[in-house]
Structures are given as C-alpha cells and as structure tokens.
N, C-alpha and C positions, 0 to 999 in steps of 0.2 A: 132201588135194586134193579140191576139189569138182568131180568129173568131170561134165561136161555144162554147167557154168557157165564163163564166161570167167575164166581165171586165168593167172597167170604164175608159173612155178616156175624157180628158179635152183639148179643143181647145180654146186657148185664143189669144188675140191680139187687136190692135187698129181698129177703124172704117175703113171699106172698104178695109181691108187687104187681104181678101180671106178666113176668118175663116169659114164661113158657107159653102163655096164651098169645103174646105178641109174636113169638117165634113161630108158633103154629099158624098164625095168620099169614106170615111171610111164606111159609112152606106151602100153604094153600094157594097162594098166588103163583108159586112155581108149578104146582100141579095144574092149575088152570092154563098155564102157558105150555103144557105138554110134558113137563118133567115128571119123572117117577120119584115119589117121596119115600124115603126110608127114615124112620124114627130110630135113632141110635140111643138106646136106653143104657145108661152107664151104671145104674144101681144094681146091687146084689140083692136079690129077693130072699128075705128070711121069713118063711111062712109062720114062724113063731111071733114075729113082730106085727101084730094085727093093725096097728096104726099105720105102719109103713106100707103094708099091703093095701090098705084103704086109700092111701095117697096115690099109689101106683094105679089103682083101679080108676080113680077120678081122672087121672091123666089119660088113661086108655079110653075112657068113655067120651072124652072130648075129641079124640082123633077120628078122622074118617076111616072107614073099613078098607078103603083103597090103599092106605099107607101100609107099607111093610114095617115090621118092628124087628130090630136086632138087639139082643141083649149082649152088650160089649162092656164088661166091667173094667178091662185093662187095655186091650190092644186096639184102640181107636185108630191109630195110625194105619194099621193094615186095612181097615174098612175104607178109609179115605183113599188109600193108594189103589184100591180095587174099584173105586167108583168111576163111572164114565161120564161123558159130556151131557147126557140127558138125565143124570141123577141129581137129586137134591137130598142132601143128608142133613137132618136136624139132630144135633148132638145135645142131649139134655141129661146131665149137666156136667160142666167141667169140675165143679166142686165135688160132686159125688165121685167122679172118675178119679180125681186126685186123692180123695179120702180112701179109696180102695187100695192105693199104694203109699199111704202116708208113712208106713214103716220102712219104706225103701231108704237106703243110705243116700247121701247127697249125690255121689257119683252116679248111682243107678237112676235117681230122679232126674239129674241133669241130662243124661243120655236119653231117657224117655221123653223129656220135654223137648229136647232138640230133634228127636225123631218125629214128634208130633208137628213141630213147627216146619220141618222140612217137608212132611207130607202135605201140609196146608199150602206151602209155597209152590208145590208142584201139582197141585190138585187140578183136575179137569172139570169138576162138577161145581154145583152150588153148595156151599157149606153154611149152615146156620148153627152157631154155637150159643148155648145158654150158659151163663156163668153167674155165680153168686158174688155179690160185693161183700167183702168182709173187711174188718179193720176200720170201720167208721167210728168205733168207740175205743175203749181202753185196750192196751196191749194185753193179751191173755197171760195169766199168771203161771201157766204150765207150758213146758216145752212143746208138747204135741200141738197145742193150740197156736203157739207162735209159728211153728213150722208150717201148719196148714195155712194160716193167714198169709205168711210171707210167700209161700210157694204159689198159692192161688193168685195173690196180687201180682206177682211177677209174671205168671203165665198169662193172666188176663191182659196185662200191659203189652206183652209180646204179641198176643193175638190181635189186640187193638191196633198195633203198628202195622200188621199185615192186612187187616180187614179193609174191605172197600167201604163198609158202613158199620158204624158202632152206635148202638142205641142204649140209652139208660132208661129203664122202666122203674118208676117209683110211684107209690101211692096210686097206681092205676093210670098214670100218665106216661106217655112215651116221648122221649126227647132224642132227636137225632144229633148225637154228639159230633158226628163228622161234619155237620153243617154249622153247628153252634159253637164248637170248641176249637181250641188250638192244640195240635198234637205235640207232645213232648217226645223226644227220642228216648229209647229204652237204655238205661245205663248198663255198661258192661259188668 
C-alpha cells in the first residue's frame, strides 16, 4: 500500500476471519505516515440487540482513541467525496451497508452502487473497505438472501476491479490477491 498516495484497498473474507483486524492494521500504517484515520461504521445500532451492541463495543475497544468514528448507515459516497488527500477512511463493512438498503428496488440499488463506485474512482484519500464474502455455499432458498448475496458479490467484484490492492483474510491468514491472483473483468 502506498501510504500517502490516493489508493483503494479491499479486505474481504468470511465471518470472524480477521478482516476488520487486518484493515485496522492497514489504517494504523496510514496514521503512522501522517494521515488522519476515520472509521466509517455502517451498522445501525439497535440498543435492544445486546449481542450486536457487544460486537460493536469489541470493535471500538480495538481502535485507537485518535481515530474519528462516523456512523454512516447509507450515504457512504458523500463521506468519500468529502475526504481530502490526508485522510484515510476505513469503511466497515460493505455487507452491513448493503443490508441497510436491501429493500431498495433494483433501480435504486443500481444508482446507489454506481454512485459509490464513482466516488471511489474520484477519491483523493486512502480508502480501506471491509467486505464479507458470501455465496461460498448453497444458493439461499429465499429471495432476500439471494438478493443480498448477489448484490454483495457484484459490488465486491466491482470494488476489487478498482482497488489498488485486494486482500483475502480467512482463518486468520492474509493473502494478497493482487499479487497472487489473476483479475477477471466485471461482466456487464
């Protein structure tokens, strides 16, 4: 990662693999290089869901106090557009962000996705995205599950095509897919 130069990094993998921890390490490198780190939290906090609140608190406890936190459940594009050259944005996570708008009709989703991709393409800061890998198993038997899986898979593939570096984190191991893999074009 070229710290100090505009770059986009994608960190993807299954649940509990260490994705967020790896992304936080990358953001810490940016801070050490003089960038201001902002953690863009995409979750909607439901104080009645105690398990979710505990997860959020664990994430917060790992982060340095010097990092700013923004709660942005839907308009991530606006945050990216407002970031400057000395900023590092860690967006955690794309799956949660997508889930917040899962009921959007296809046209609204496509516009939102294109807006995010355009914001990334014109970004002047360092962007680190965390995204869950879904669809490694069976096709979900219900429409909302298939919609989520398909939308997240497509979005992650689009961001992977833009990203300077893409990492796969699984079972606590980090693989730099940009160095190890061969990139496929994103189908229209």
